[in-house]
gemmi code that builds the backbone of each chain (N, CA, C; Angstrom):
import gemmi

chains = {
    "A": [
        ("MET", (197.248, 122.000, 218.477), (197.419, 123.450, 218.276), (198.899, 123.829, 218.436)),
        ("SER", (199.327, 124.728, 217.595), (200.715, 125.161, 217.632), (200.950, 126.112, 218.806)),
        ("ASP", (202.153, 126.063, 219.388), (202.448, 127.044, 220.431), (202.981, 128.334, 219.814)),
        ("ILE", (202.996, 128.376, 218.489), (203.439, 129.589, 217.797), (202.236, 130.400, 217.337)),
        ("ILE", (201.069, 129.760, 217.316), (199.836, 130.445, 216.938), (198.833, 130.306, 218.089)),
        ("ARG", (198.279, 131.423, 218.525), (197.167, 131.380, 219.475), (195.903, 131.707, 218.695)),
        ("ARG", (194.947, 130.785, 218.775), (193.781, 130.855, 217.905), (192.572, 131.424, 218.643)),
        ("GLU", (191.828, 132.290, 217.953), (190.607, 132.867, 218.517), (189.545, 132.781, 217.413)),
        ("GLU", (188.374, 132.268, 217.739), (187.335, 132.127, 216.712), (186.023, 132.730, 217.194)),
        ("PHE", (185.309, 133.354, 216.298), (183.943, 133.796, 216.577), (183.208, 133.840, 215.241)),
        ("GLY", (182.079, 133.137, 215.186), (181.338, 133.062, 213.929), (182.194, 132.499, 212.813)),
        ("ASP", (182.202, 133.207, 211.707), (182.989, 132.762, 210.553), (184.432, 133.261, 210.598)),
        ("VAL", (184.798, 133.845, 211.714), (186.104, 134.509, 211.787), (187.082, 133.698, 212.637)),
        ("ALA", (188.292, 133.566, 212.120), (189.406, 133.037, 212.928), (190.483, 134.108, 212.981)),
        ("VAL", (190.898, 134.429, 214.183), (192.036, 135.330, 214.341), (193.200, 134.481, 214.829)),
        ("LEU", (194.254, 134.473, 214.036), (195.435, 133.689, 214.388), (196.509, 134.651, 214.886)),
        ("HIS", (196.710, 134.632, 216.190), (197.705, 135.519, 216.790), (199.058, 134.808, 216.725)),
        ("ILE", (199.972, 135.369, 215.943), (201.301, 134.764, 215.836), (202.098, 135.174, 217.069)),
        ("THR", (202.508, 134.200, 217.862), (203.181, 134.529, 219.124), (204.699, 134.455, 219.020)),
        ("SER", (205.197, 133.983, 217.886), (206.646, 134.000, 217.668), (207.048, 135.412, 217.245)),
        ("THR", (208.149, 135.907, 217.798), (208.603, 137.233, 217.379), (209.212, 137.198, 215.980)),
        ("SER", (209.682, 136.015, 215.577), (210.290, 135.879, 214.243), (209.456, 134.954, 213.371)),
        ("VAL", (209.058, 135.461, 212.220), (208.424, 134.609, 211.206), (209.531, 134.314, 210.198)),
        ("ASP", (210.242, 133.222, 210.467), (211.448, 132.920, 209.696), (211.522, 131.428, 209.414)),
        ("ALA", (212.688, 130.958, 209.004), (212.825, 129.547, 208.633), (212.513, 128.617, 209.806)),
        ("ILE", (212.738, 129.095, 211.028), (212.515, 128.244, 212.204), (211.022, 128.116, 212.512)),
        ("SER", (210.307, 129.197, 212.441), (208.887, 129.175, 212.821), (207.960, 128.917, 211.638)),
        ("ALA", (208.505, 128.962, 210.414), (207.662, 128.917, 209.206), (206.785, 127.675, 209.153)),
        ("GLU", (207.360, 126.534, 209.471), (206.604, 125.289, 209.312), (205.388, 125.258, 210.238)),
        ("ALA", (205.592, 125.663, 211.481), (204.485, 125.641, 212.441), (203.414, 126.653, 212.066)),
        ("ILE", (203.831, 127.789, 211.558), (202.854, 128.806, 211.146), (202.083, 128.316, 209.919)),
        ("ALA", (202.810, 127.800, 208.930), (202.165, 127.359, 207.691), (201.171, 126.232, 207.950)),
        ("ALA", (201.449, 125.400, 208.958), (200.575, 124.256, 209.238), (199.166, 124.701, 209.594)),
        ("GLU", (199.016, 125.921, 210.074), (197.713, 126.415, 210.509), (196.786, 126.763, 209.348)),
        ("TYR", (197.344, 126.817, 208.118), (196.480, 127.238, 207.001), (195.342, 126.245, 206.765)),
        ("GLU", (195.500, 125.023, 207.220), (194.457, 124.022, 207.024), (193.238, 124.283, 207.911)),
        ("GLN", (193.389, 125.151, 208.885), (192.309, 125.445, 209.825), (191.711, 126.831, 209.587)),
        ("MET", (191.771, 127.304, 208.352), (191.254, 128.651, 208.085), (189.725, 128.676, 208.156)),
        ("ARG", (189.190, 129.848, 208.420), (187.754, 130.088, 208.443), (187.429, 131.043, 207.281)),
        ("PRO", (186.136, 131.225, 206.949), (185.802, 132.105, 205.810), (186.431, 133.499, 205.904)),
        ("ILE", (186.611, 133.982, 207.107), (187.374, 135.216, 207.312), (188.505, 134.877, 208.275)),
        ("THR", (189.716, 134.970, 207.783), (190.869, 134.649, 208.621), (191.768, 135.876, 208.724)),
        ("VAL", (192.149, 136.172, 209.951), (192.993, 137.338, 210.211), (194.287, 136.866, 210.877)),
        ("LEU", (195.394, 137.251, 210.293), (196.685, 136.976, 210.927), (197.089, 138.215, 211.717)),
        ("ASP", (197.342, 138.006, 212.998), (197.697, 139.122, 213.881), (199.215, 139.135, 214.092)),
        ("PHE", (199.845, 140.208, 213.648), (201.311, 140.320, 213.714), (201.783, 141.192, 214.883)),
        ("SER", (200.911, 141.419, 215.858), (201.277, 142.379, 216.903), (202.532, 141.977, 217.679)),
        ("GLU", (202.803, 140.685, 217.770), (203.995, 140.248, 218.515), (205.182, 139.950, 217.609)),
        ("VAL", (205.010, 140.189, 216.315), (206.047, 139.825, 215.347), (206.989, 141.007, 215.110)),
        ("SER", (208.262, 140.777, 215.322), (209.235, 141.845, 215.093), (210.126, 141.566, 213.889)),
        ("PHE", (210.016, 140.368, 213.319), (210.885, 140.046, 212.175), (210.183, 139.078, 211.230)),
        ("ILE", (210.240, 139.385, 209.943), (209.712, 138.487, 208.899), (210.733, 138.452, 207.765)),
        ("ASN", (211.130, 137.241, 207.361), (211.996, 137.154, 206.182), (211.282, 136.377, 205.079)),
        ("SER", (212.010, 136.077, 204.009), (211.334, 135.467, 202.860), (210.862, 134.051, 203.167)),
        ("ALA", (211.549, 133.349, 204.073), (211.044, 132.029, 204.483), (209.700, 132.196, 205.187)),
        ("GLY", (209.578, 133.253, 205.965), (208.305, 133.546, 206.622), (207.242, 133.963, 205.628)),
        ("ILE", (207.633, 134.757, 204.646), (206.673, 135.161, 203.610), (206.149, 133.926, 202.884)),
        ("SER", (207.038, 132.977, 202.604), (206.607, 131.738, 201.942), (205.563, 131.010, 202.780)),
        ("ALA", (205.766, 130.999, 204.092), (204.791, 130.353, 204.977), (203.453, 131.090, 204.931)),
        ("LEU", (203.504, 132.408, 204.918), (202.262, 133.193, 204.863), (201.528, 132.980, 203.541)),
        ("LEU", (202.292, 132.707, 202.496), (201.660, 132.485, 201.193), (200.835, 131.203, 201.159)),
        ("LYS", (201.125, 130.275, 202.055), (200.278, 129.079, 202.149), (198.843, 129.489, 202.504)),
        ("PHE", (198.724, 130.480, 203.363), (197.394, 130.992, 203.721), (196.738, 131.661, 202.506)),
        ("VAL", (197.549, 132.403, 201.761), (197.013, 133.094, 200.577), (196.479, 132.086, 199.574)),
        ("VAL", (197.265, 131.055, 199.310), (196.859, 130.026, 198.339), (195.589, 129.339, 198.815)),
        ("SER", (195.558, 128.981, 200.099), (194.395, 128.281, 200.645), (193.146, 129.170, 200.593)),
        ("ALA", (193.311, 130.439, 200.931), (192.174, 131.369, 200.906), (191.626, 131.510, 199.491)),
        ("ARG", (192.519, 131.596, 198.514), (192.075, 131.735, 197.123), (191.310, 130.500, 196.664)),
        ("LYS", (191.813, 129.332, 197.065), (191.156, 128.085, 196.654), (189.778, 127.943, 197.305)),
        ("SER", (189.657, 128.418, 198.524), (188.416, 128.243, 199.285), (187.453, 129.406, 199.122)),
        ("GLY", (187.908, 130.478, 198.512), (187.075, 131.676, 198.418), (186.970, 132.403, 199.744)),
        ("TYR", (187.924, 132.162, 200.621), (187.929, 132.818, 201.930), (188.623, 134.173, 201.837)),
        ("LYS", (188.346, 134.998, 202.846), (189.007, 136.300, 202.926), (190.133, 136.229, 203.954)),
        ("LEU", (191.266, 136.820, 203.595), (192.443, 136.796, 204.461), (192.901, 138.223, 204.712)),
        ("PHE", (193.144, 138.531, 205.971), (193.575, 139.884, 206.336), (194.794, 139.814, 207.260)),
        ("ALA", (195.490, 140.942, 207.311), (196.624, 141.087, 208.231), (196.323, 142.218, 209.206)),
        ("MET", (196.647, 141.984, 210.469), (196.363, 142.987, 211.504), (197.645, 143.299, 212.280)),
        ("HIS", (197.772, 144.566, 212.665), (198.913, 145.005, 213.481), (200.258, 144.735, 212.793)),
        ("VAL", (200.327, 145.095, 211.522), (201.583, 144.940, 210.780), (202.438, 146.189, 211.008)),
        ("SER", (203.667, 146.005, 211.412), (204.536, 147.151, 211.712), (204.826, 147.935, 210.426)),
        ("PRO", (205.199, 149.194, 210.563), (205.526, 149.987, 209.363), (206.619, 149.345, 208.509)),
        ("HIS", (207.628, 148.766, 209.152), (208.690, 148.101, 208.376), (208.137, 146.935, 207.578)),
        ("HIS", (207.295, 146.138, 208.222), (206.746, 144.977, 207.509), (205.709, 145.395, 206.469)),
        ("GLN", (205.036, 146.520, 206.704), (204.170, 147.056, 205.650), (205.008, 147.376, 204.412)),
        ("LYS", (206.198, 147.916, 204.647), (207.091, 148.240, 203.527), (207.502, 146.966, 202.777)),
        ("ILE", (207.869, 145.941, 203.539), (208.295, 144.684, 202.905), (207.117, 144.041, 202.168)),
        ("PHE", (205.964, 144.047, 202.788), (204.766, 143.477, 202.133), (204.460, 144.238, 200.836)),
        ("LYS", (204.666, 145.544, 200.867), (204.429, 146.332, 199.660), (205.448, 145.965, 198.575)),
        ("MET", (206.704, 145.758, 198.982), (207.742, 145.406, 198.010), (207.410, 144.126, 197.268)),
        ("VAL", (206.876, 143.145, 197.971), (206.570, 141.858, 197.314), (205.086, 141.755, 196.935)),
        ("GLU", (204.367, 142.842, 197.170), (202.930, 142.930, 196.843), (202.082, 141.923, 197.616)),
        ("MET", (202.505, 141.606, 198.814), (201.719, 140.743, 199.693), (200.382, 141.393, 200.038)),
        ("SER", (200.394, 142.715, 200.161), (199.191, 143.417, 200.622), (198.018, 143.249, 199.661)),
        ("ARG", (198.321, 142.947, 198.405), (197.256, 142.717, 197.425), (196.446, 141.469, 197.785)),
        ("PHE", (197.112, 140.523, 198.400), (196.471, 139.238, 198.682), (196.114, 139.084, 200.159)),
        ("MET", (196.702, 139.929, 200.985), (196.423, 139.877, 202.425), (196.336, 141.322, 202.926)),
        ("PRO", (195.230, 142.007, 202.594), (195.135, 143.429, 202.950), (195.064, 143.635, 204.461)),
        ("PRO", (195.431, 144.824, 204.897), (195.365, 145.107, 206.335), (193.929, 145.288, 206.811)),
        ("ILE", (193.707, 144.980, 208.063), (192.411, 145.226, 208.686), (192.664, 145.802, 210.075)),
        ("ASP", (191.841, 146.739, 210.465), (191.961, 147.323, 211.803), (191.171, 146.485, 212.803)),
        ("GLU", (191.624, 146.514, 214.030), (190.931, 145.756, 215.075), (189.493, 146.249, 215.211)),
        ("ARG", (189.281, 147.557, 215.028), (187.917, 148.080, 215.186), (186.998, 147.567, 214.067)),
        ("ASP", (187.572, 147.308, 212.874), (186.760, 146.753, 211.784), (186.399, 145.300, 212.069)),
        ("LEU", (187.252, 144.652, 212.812), (187.008, 143.252, 213.165), (185.884, 143.143, 214.190)),
        ("ALA", (185.714, 144.209, 214.957), (184.735, 144.181, 216.047), (183.323, 143.909, 215.550)),
        ("GLU", (183.018, 144.325, 214.316), (181.653, 144.142, 213.809), (181.302, 142.676, 213.609)),
        ("PHE", (182.307, 141.818, 213.543), (182.053, 140.383, 213.365), (181.851, 139.662, 214.692)),
        ("ARG", (182.162, 140.343, 215.785), (182.093, 139.673, 217.096), (180.659, 139.583, 217.586)),
    ],
    "B": [
        ("MET", (239.971, 150.301, 210.845), (238.888, 149.372, 210.504), (238.596, 148.461, 211.696)),
        ("GLN", (237.317, 148.221, 211.919), (236.905, 147.294, 212.976), (236.233, 146.084, 212.338)),
        ("ARG", (236.532, 144.905, 212.892), (236.113, 143.679, 212.212), (235.533, 142.681, 213.214)),
        ("ILE", (234.434, 142.080, 212.839), (233.823, 141.018, 213.631), (233.608, 139.837, 212.702)),
        ("GLU", (233.947, 138.646, 213.152), (233.735, 137.469, 212.309), (232.962, 136.412, 213.082)),
        ("LEU", (231.944, 135.863, 212.439), (231.166, 134.759, 212.999), (231.250, 133.584, 212.040)),
        ("ASN", (231.318, 132.396, 212.588), (231.233, 131.187, 211.770), (230.124, 130.329, 212.357)),
        ("ILE", (229.118, 130.053, 211.541), (227.985, 129.294, 212.070), (227.799, 128.004, 211.275)),
        ("PRO", (227.335, 126.939, 211.940), (226.949, 125.731, 211.205), (225.740, 126.033, 210.327)),
        ("SER", (225.530, 125.178, 209.342), (224.415, 125.422, 208.406), (223.097, 124.944, 208.998)),
        ("ASN", (222.710, 125.597, 210.064), (221.434, 125.334, 210.717), (220.735, 126.684, 210.869)),
        ("PRO", (219.496, 126.791, 210.362), (218.829, 128.105, 210.362), (218.717, 128.755, 211.743)),
        ("ILE", (218.782, 127.967, 212.806), (218.668, 128.576, 214.132), (219.811, 129.568, 214.367)),
        ("PHE", (220.975, 129.284, 213.767), (222.122, 130.163, 213.982), (222.055, 131.434, 213.133)),
        ("GLU", (221.154, 131.426, 212.139), (220.922, 132.675, 211.393), (220.434, 133.755, 212.355)),
        ("ARG", (219.677, 133.310, 213.372), (219.179, 134.280, 214.355), (220.329, 134.922, 215.138)),
        ("VAL", (221.394, 134.166, 215.342), (222.567, 134.710, 216.044), (223.218, 135.804, 215.199)),
        ("VAL", (223.346, 135.525, 213.911), (223.938, 136.525, 213.009), (223.051, 137.776, 212.956)),
        ("ARG", (221.751, 137.528, 212.897), (220.799, 138.640, 212.828), (220.883, 139.521, 214.080)),
        ("ALA", (220.985, 138.875, 215.223), (221.089, 139.640, 216.477), (222.373, 140.465, 216.495)),
        ("THR", (223.445, 139.875, 215.999), (224.713, 140.611, 215.919), (224.568, 141.810, 214.994)),
        ("ALA", (223.925, 141.582, 213.850), (223.724, 142.669, 212.882), (222.914, 143.802, 213.499)),
        ("ALA", (221.911, 143.443, 214.295), (221.067, 144.469, 214.920), (221.881, 145.345, 215.864)),
        ("GLU", (222.700, 144.700, 216.685), (223.526, 145.466, 217.633), (224.539, 146.324, 216.891)),
        ("LEU", (225.149, 145.738, 215.868), (226.175, 146.457, 215.121), (225.578, 147.638, 214.359)),
        ("GLY", (224.413, 147.395, 213.749), (223.758, 148.472, 213.002), (223.399, 149.636, 213.901)),
        ("ALA", (222.901, 149.321, 215.092), (222.545, 150.377, 216.045), (223.793, 151.128, 216.503)),
        ("ALA", (224.861, 150.358, 216.781), (226.109, 150.990, 217.223), (226.710, 151.860, 216.117)),
        ("PHE", (226.459, 151.480, 214.877), (226.980, 152.219, 213.718), (226.199, 153.506, 213.487)),
        ("GLY", (225.045, 153.602, 214.150), (224.260, 154.835, 214.054), (223.095, 154.771, 213.094)),
        ("PHE", (222.766, 153.569, 212.648), (221.617, 153.439, 211.760), (220.322, 153.721, 212.514)),
        ("SER", (219.346, 154.229, 211.781), (218.004, 154.389, 212.338), (217.398, 153.010, 212.590)),
        ("ASP", (216.334, 152.978, 213.369), (215.668, 151.700, 213.638), (215.232, 151.030, 212.332)),
        ("GLU", (214.720, 151.822, 211.395), (214.242, 151.265, 210.129), (215.398, 150.667, 209.330)),
        ("ARG", (216.535, 151.365, 209.361), (217.683, 150.858, 208.588), (218.260, 149.606, 209.252)),
        ("VAL", (218.191, 149.542, 210.579), (218.615, 148.318, 211.269), (217.742, 147.150, 210.827)),
        ("GLU", (216.446, 147.413, 210.692), (215.548, 146.340, 210.231), (215.895, 145.916, 208.810)),
        ("ASP", (216.225, 146.876, 207.960), (216.643, 146.541, 206.592), (217.904, 145.677, 206.616)),
        ("LEU", (218.852, 146.077, 207.463), (220.110, 145.324, 207.581), (219.850, 143.901, 208.050)),
        ("LYS", (219.023, 143.768, 209.084), (218.707, 142.431, 209.616), (218.101, 141.541, 208.533)),
        ("LEU", (217.181, 142.107, 207.765), (216.511, 141.293, 206.748), (217.478, 140.911, 205.630)),
        ("ALA", (218.278, 141.866, 205.189), (219.227, 141.559, 204.105), (220.200, 140.461, 204.541)),
        ("ILE", (220.709, 140.561, 205.761), (221.660, 139.559, 206.248), (220.969, 138.219, 206.451)),
        ("SER", (219.759, 138.257, 206.942), (219.012, 137.013, 207.119), (218.857, 136.284, 205.788)),
        ("GLU", (218.485, 137.034, 204.751), (218.323, 136.416, 203.432), (219.647, 135.854, 202.919)),
        ("ALA", (220.703, 136.618, 203.113), (222.011, 136.173, 202.622), (222.479, 134.911, 203.349)),
        ("VAL", (222.297, 134.879, 204.659), (222.738, 133.711, 205.434), (221.885, 132.491, 205.087)),
        ("ASN", (220.583, 132.693, 204.959), (219.730, 131.553, 204.593), (220.053, 131.034, 203.199)),
        ("ASN", (220.396, 131.938, 202.272), (220.839, 131.500, 200.946), (222.098, 130.637, 201.057)),
        ("ALA", (223.033, 131.107, 201.889), (224.288, 130.366, 202.054), (224.036, 128.982, 202.659)),
        ("ILE", (223.121, 128.919, 203.621), (222.795, 127.642, 204.260), (222.080, 126.714, 203.272)),
        ("ASP", (221.040, 127.242, 202.633), (220.174, 126.388, 201.801), (220.773, 126.082, 200.440)),
        ("HIS", (221.250, 127.117, 199.766), (221.699, 126.921, 198.375), (223.209, 126.666, 198.300)),
        ("GLY", (223.972, 127.384, 199.111), (225.425, 127.184, 199.075), (225.821, 125.868, 199.716)),
        ("ASN", (225.527, 125.749, 200.993), (225.947, 124.553, 201.746), (224.926, 123.425, 201.686)),
        ("GLN", (223.843, 123.653, 200.961), (222.814, 122.610, 200.774), (222.319, 122.038, 202.112)),
        ("GLY", (222.341, 122.863, 203.133), (221.846, 122.441, 204.439), (222.734, 121.428, 205.159)),
        ("GLU", (223.942, 121.219, 204.662), (224.856, 120.278, 205.334), (225.403, 120.966, 206.583)),
        ("VAL", (224.948, 120.499, 207.725), (225.180, 121.226, 208.972), (226.662, 121.364, 209.312)),
        ("ASN", (227.484, 120.454, 208.827), (228.917, 120.533, 209.124), (229.644, 121.589, 208.299)),
        ("LYS", (228.989, 122.049, 207.266), (229.592, 123.129, 206.486), (229.261, 124.464, 207.142)),
        ("LEU", (230.241, 125.325, 207.179), (230.074, 126.590, 207.890), (229.679, 127.725, 206.952)),
        ("VAL", (229.012, 128.677, 207.532), (228.778, 129.960, 206.868), (229.590, 130.996, 207.650)),
        ("ALA", (230.467, 131.682, 206.943), (231.281, 132.722, 207.584), (230.656, 134.084, 207.305)),
        ("VAL", (230.526, 134.850, 208.360), (229.968, 136.207, 208.216), (230.980, 137.186, 208.802)),
        ("VAL", (231.480, 138.070, 207.966), (232.466, 139.064, 208.408), (231.839, 140.449, 208.295)),
        ("PHE", (231.815, 141.144, 209.414), (231.340, 142.525, 209.443), (232.580, 143.425, 209.512)),
        ("GLU", (232.658, 144.397, 208.653), (233.774, 145.344, 208.713), (233.236, 146.769, 208.681)),
        ("ILE", (233.651, 147.535, 209.650), (233.314, 148.957, 209.676), (234.544, 149.729, 209.242)),
        ("ASP", (234.386, 150.491, 208.178), (235.505, 151.269, 207.644), (234.992, 152.683, 207.370)),
        ("GLY", (235.211, 153.551, 208.327), (234.715, 154.916, 208.178), (233.205, 154.946, 208.108)),
        ("GLU", (232.696, 155.401, 206.989), (231.241, 155.528, 206.814), (230.622, 154.283, 206.194)),
        ("LYS", (231.435, 153.264, 206.011), (230.945, 152.063, 205.319), (230.865, 150.860, 206.258)),
        ("LEU", (229.736, 150.174, 206.192), (229.592, 148.878, 206.851), (229.523, 147.831, 205.753)),
        ("GLU", (230.501, 146.937, 205.755), (230.544, 145.888, 204.733), (230.387, 144.542, 205.409)),
        ("ILE", (229.543, 143.716, 204.830), (229.314, 142.372, 205.385), (229.564, 141.361, 204.273)),
        ("ARG", (230.427, 140.391, 204.569), (230.693, 139.327, 203.593), (230.165, 138.007, 204.148)),
        ("ILE", (229.333, 137.360, 203.383), (228.728, 136.088, 203.783), (229.266, 135.021, 202.832)),
        ("SER", (229.984, 134.043, 203.386), (230.643, 133.028, 202.559), (230.135, 131.647, 202.919)),
        ("ASP", (229.939, 130.836, 201.895), (229.565, 129.447, 202.166), (230.691, 128.510, 201.712)),
        ("GLN", (230.496, 127.233, 201.956), (231.488, 126.227, 201.582), (230.914, 125.298, 200.519)),
        ("GLY", (230.065, 125.858, 199.684), (229.461, 125.069, 198.622), (230.357, 124.990, 197.405)),
        ("THR", (229.751, 124.648, 196.291), (230.507, 124.467, 195.047), (230.168, 125.537, 194.022)),
        ("GLY", (229.660, 126.643, 194.509), (229.352, 127.754, 193.614), (227.943, 127.685, 193.084)),
        ("MET", (227.461, 128.814, 192.672), (226.098, 128.882, 192.152), (226.104, 129.616, 190.824)),
        ("GLU", (225.236, 129.188, 189.937), (225.118, 129.859, 188.647), (223.944, 130.836, 188.691)),
        ("GLY", (224.248, 132.056, 188.368), (223.177, 133.045, 188.239), (222.557, 133.422, 189.575)),
        ("HIS", (222.266, 134.680, 189.715), (221.628, 135.191, 190.935), (220.527, 136.125, 190.486)),
        ("ASP", (219.324, 135.663, 190.623), (218.195, 136.427, 190.096), (217.797, 137.523, 191.083)),
        ("VAL", (218.136, 138.750, 190.714), (217.765, 139.880, 191.575), (216.628, 140.685, 190.949)),
        ("SER", (216.019, 140.111, 189.915), (214.920, 140.830, 189.276), (213.770, 141.000, 190.270)),
        ("ARG", (212.968, 142.010, 190.005), (211.855, 142.287, 190.902), (210.951, 141.062, 190.972)),
        ("HIS", (210.776, 140.577, 192.159), (209.992, 139.361, 192.326), (208.856, 139.661, 193.289)),
        ("VAL", (207.663, 139.711, 192.758), (206.502, 139.998, 193.593), (205.526, 138.830, 193.513)),
        ("ILE", (204.607, 138.832, 194.428), (203.591, 137.787, 194.464), (202.568, 138.092, 193.370)),
        ("ASP", (202.307, 137.127, 192.534), (201.275, 137.332, 191.525), (200.446, 136.057, 191.389)),
        ("GLU", (199.375, 136.186, 190.647), (198.420, 135.095, 190.522), (199.071, 133.849, 189.917)),
        ("GLN", (199.920, 134.068, 188.908), (200.536, 132.915, 188.237), (201.424, 132.113, 189.177)),
        ("SER", (202.246, 132.815, 189.955), (203.151, 132.087, 190.852), (202.362, 131.384, 191.960)),
        ("LEU", (201.265, 132.001, 192.399), (200.433, 131.345, 193.414), (199.790, 130.081, 192.837)),
        ("GLU", (199.288, 130.185, 191.604), (198.659, 129.025, 190.971), (199.671, 127.896, 190.783)),
        ("ALA", (200.918, 128.294, 190.474), (201.960, 127.297, 190.224), (202.566, 126.767, 191.520)),
        ("GLY", (202.171, 127.348, 192.640), (202.732, 126.920, 193.922), (204.168, 127.389, 194.122)),
        ("TYR", (204.563, 128.410, 193.351), (205.923, 128.941, 193.472), (205.905, 130.043, 194.520)),
        ("LEU", (206.237, 129.658, 195.753), (206.038, 130.563, 196.882), (207.360, 131.076, 197.459)),
        ("ARG", (208.463, 130.865, 196.765), (209.764, 131.273, 197.297), (210.494, 132.158, 196.284)),
        ("GLY", (211.739, 132.480, 196.616), (212.575, 133.178, 195.646), (212.605, 134.687, 195.777)),
        ("PHE", (212.257, 135.197, 196.958), (212.246, 136.647, 197.157), (213.575, 137.185, 197.690)),
        ("GLY", (214.444, 136.281, 198.132), (215.620, 136.676, 198.899), (216.536, 137.670, 198.218)),
        ("MET", (217.003, 137.326, 197.018), (217.968, 138.212, 196.364), (217.325, 139.540, 195.964)),
        ("TYR", (216.062, 139.476, 195.590), (215.355, 140.725, 195.266), (215.297, 141.639, 196.493)),
        ("LEU", (214.955, 141.060, 197.643), (214.888, 141.876, 198.859), (216.266, 142.448, 199.195)),
        ("ILE", (217.295, 141.610, 199.101), (218.653, 142.102, 199.379), (218.975, 143.291, 198.478)),
        ("SER", (218.686, 143.143, 197.197), (219.041, 144.192, 196.234), (218.334, 145.510, 196.543)),
        ("GLU", (217.177, 145.418, 197.172), (216.417, 146.623, 197.497), (216.836, 147.254, 198.825)),
        ("LEU", (217.408, 146.443, 199.716), (217.595, 146.901, 201.096), (219.003, 147.406, 201.409)),
        ("VAL", (219.979, 147.058, 200.576), (221.346, 147.522, 200.840), (221.738, 148.566, 199.804)),
        ("ASP", (222.847, 149.287, 200.096), (223.276, 150.317, 199.147), (223.926, 149.703, 197.922)),
        ("ASP", (224.767, 148.700, 198.128), (225.238, 147.920, 196.990), (225.697, 146.549, 197.453)),
        ("TYR", (225.864, 145.687, 196.498), (226.209, 144.299, 196.831), (226.925, 143.695, 195.639)),
        ("GLU", (227.651, 142.622, 195.894), (228.237, 141.874, 194.783), (228.294, 140.399, 195.145)),
        ("VAL", (228.267, 139.580, 194.129), (228.300, 138.133, 194.310), (229.520, 137.598, 193.585)),
        ("ASN", (230.346, 136.834, 194.297), (231.470, 136.158, 193.674), (231.335, 134.671, 193.953)),
        ("SER", (231.217, 133.910, 192.891), (230.988, 132.488, 193.065), (232.013, 131.692, 192.275)),
        ("SER", (232.531, 130.653, 192.913), (233.472, 129.751, 192.244), (233.204, 128.350, 192.777)),
        ("GLN", (233.999, 127.408, 192.327), (233.821, 126.035, 192.806), (234.178, 125.903, 194.283)),
        ("LYS", (234.815, 126.924, 194.841), (235.161, 126.897, 196.270), (234.073, 127.517, 197.143)),
        ("GLY", (233.018, 127.987, 196.519), (231.925, 128.572, 197.291), (231.532, 129.936, 196.777)),
        ("THR", (230.576, 130.512, 197.462), (230.030, 131.813, 197.047), (230.232, 132.824, 198.161)),
        ("VAL", (230.635, 133.997, 197.770), (230.762, 135.115, 198.720), (229.817, 136.221, 198.273)),
        ("LEU", (228.917, 136.566, 199.171), (228.002, 137.677, 198.910), (228.442, 138.841, 199.789)),
        ("THR", (228.743, 139.947, 199.168), (229.198, 141.129, 199.903), (228.103, 142.193, 199.876)),
        ("LEU", (227.730, 142.638, 201.056), (226.719, 143.684, 201.195), (227.395, 144.947, 201.719)),
        ("ARG", (227.007, 146.082, 201.203), (227.568, 147.339, 201.708), (226.441, 148.309, 202.018)),
        ("LEU", (226.561, 148.915, 203.177), (225.629, 149.965, 203.577), (226.455, 151.137, 204.080)),
        ("TYR", (226.033, 152.334, 203.758), (226.783, 153.520, 204.115), (226.008, 154.359, 205.126)),
        ("ARG", (226.775, 154.913, 206.053), (226.163, 155.801, 207.038), (225.754, 157.089, 206.322)),
        ("ARG", (224.552, 157.507, 206.569), (224.057, 158.729, 205.938), (223.825, 159.773, 207.011)),
        ("SER", (223.991, 161.025, 206.623), (223.769, 162.085, 207.607), (222.300, 162.120, 208.023)),
        ("GLU", (221.432, 161.815, 207.045), (220.005, 161.777, 207.355), (219.510, 160.379, 207.058)),
        ("GLN", (219.303, 159.603, 208.113), (218.855, 158.229, 207.928), (217.395, 158.212, 207.497)),
        ("PRO", (217.058, 157.297, 206.561), (215.650, 157.209, 206.143), (214.786, 156.638, 207.240)),
    ],
}
model = gemmi.Model(1)
for chain_id, residues in chains.items():
    chain = gemmi.Chain(chain_id)
    for i, (resn, *xyz) in enumerate(residues, 1):
        res = gemmi.Residue()
        res.name, res.seqid = resn, gemmi.SeqId(i, " ")
        for name, pos in zip(("N", "CA", "C"), xyz):
            atom = gemmi.Atom()
            atom.name, atom.element = name, gemmi.Element(name[0])
            atom.pos, atom.b_iso = gemmi.Position(*pos), 0.0
            res.add_atom(atom)
        chain.add_residue(res)
    model.add_chain(chain)
structure = gemmi.Structure()
structure.add_model(model)
structure.setup_entities()
């Protein structure tokens, strides 16, 4: 298990809490490696993330590609307003829509 | 004019040093929190471009970052020690089905830079590439 991702699973759901404050060239590899452990519903939690650059976006796209191939659902949780703006600019939100923690509760 | 210069080896860990400097400088310049985030991201992309594409990741080659405050203007010049680059694609680059199918998961950097700064220019020669970013202080920050 990566020390950059804290994993939580219940039923078909995996919540991957990103514990690195930066999703960048340094943390990208460790984050991307987790895409192989996706569940039918996978949620990336950005609550501790204060910075994402394009190297980080590339790492997140590994999850998008894997989810599409597997028919899994991928969501983003606790995305800051700034990162919502960046995700909108590159249209990440189309492939990794936001989910509220309260919506996740129904799966627990 | 006030000037700060950093020279970092071509190792992505040092991009974080430049980013931290940009954050402090942007805040001191009076940018809003959101604009500081824009500045950090634009500089991060520029420095990573210089490391990866300019210096080809050769750690002994330096990336020079010069911050200059001149009145209402903050100008940042990012220089590499590469051999120049042909073409800089700043066209709108978004995630789409075709690029995902093709496994093309990169290439957002220059597009993001072009969207996040007030203006920029690229000068490239066989002696390397200089990317200049300019942001202006606004009376009403977005």
